[in-house]
C-alpha positions as CSV (number, residue, x, y, z in Angstrom):
1,M,0.0,0.0,0.0
2,K,1.3,3.4,-0.9
3,Q,1.2,6.1,1.7
4,S,1.7,9.8,1.8
5,T,2.0,12.5,4.4
6,I,-0.5,15.4,4.5
7,M,-0.6,18.6,6.4
8,I,-3.6,18.9,8.8
9,D,-4.3,21.7,11.2
10,K,-4.1,20.8,14.9
11,K,-7.7,21.9,15.3
12,T,-8.7,19.5,12.6
13,I,-6.7,16.7,14.2
14,E,-8.6,17.3,17.5
15,L,-11.9,17.1,15.6
16,L,-10.8,13.8,14.0
17,K,-9.9,12.4,17.4
18,K,-13.3,13.3,18.8
19,T,-14.9,11.6,15.8
20,K,-13.2,8.3,16.2
21,E,-15.5,5.4,17.1
22,H,-12.8,3.6,19.0
23,P,-9.3,4.7,20.2
24,R,-7.4,2.3,17.9
25,E,-9.2,3.5,14.8
26,T,-6.7,5.0,12.3
27,Y,-7.1,8.4,10.7
28,N,-7.0,6.6,7.4
29,E,-10.1,4.5,8.4
30,L,-11.8,7.5,9.8
31,L,-11.2,9.6,6.7
32,K,-12.5,6.8,4.4
33,K,-15.7,6.6,6.5
34,L,-16.1,10.4,6.3
35,V,-15.6,10.4,2.6
36,M,-18.1,7.6,2.1
37,S,-20.7,9.4,4.3
38,Y,-20.1,12.6,2.3
39,E,-20.7,10.8,-1.0
40,F,-23.9,9.1,0.4
41,V,-25.3,12.5,1.5
42,K,-24.3,14.1,-1.8
43,K,-26.2,11.4,-3.8
44,R,-29.1,11.6,-1.4
45,N,-29.3,15.4,-1.8
46,Q,-29.3,15.0,-5.6
47,Y,-32.1,12.5,-5.4
48,D,-34.1,14.7,-3.0
49,E,-33.6,17.7,-5.4
50,F,-34.8,15.6,-8.3
51,L,-38.0,14.6,-6.4
52,H,-38.6,18.1,-5.4
53,K,-38.4,19.3,-9.0
54,I,-40.8,16.7,-10.2
55,Q,-43.2,17.5,-7.3
56,Q,-43.1,21.2,-8.1
57,E,-44.2,20.6,-11.6
58,K,-47.0,18.3,-10.5
59,M,-48.2,20.7,-7.8
60,Q,-48.3,23.5,-10.3
61,E,-50.6,21.4,-12.5
62,V,-52.8,20.7,-9.5
63,W,-53.0,24.3,-8.2
64,D,-53.1,26.2,-11.5
65,N,-56.4,25.1,-12.9
66,D,-59.6,26.8,-13.9
67,A,-61.7,25.1,-11.2
68,D,-59.6,26.7,-8.5
69,E,-59.8,30.1,-10.1
70,E,-63.6,29.9,-10.2
71,W,-63.6,29.3,-6.4
72,E,-61.4,32.3,-5.8
73,D,-64.1,34.6,-7.4
74,A,-67.0,33.0,-5.5
């Protein structure tokens, strides 16, 4: 396995330490989990945005109709 060294602020290291599920968990394991979680949330947000867009179009069809406008003038 190839490895590299990266520069991380000490404040970020403290946050990573607090995020560990167990003391022996490596930063590499933790960072992999964080990246996977981020990717999941990103995909989920794209799906939610897609559904919201579809729902907006359908709600516009439901709300913007002649029958509703007749009730507004009653």
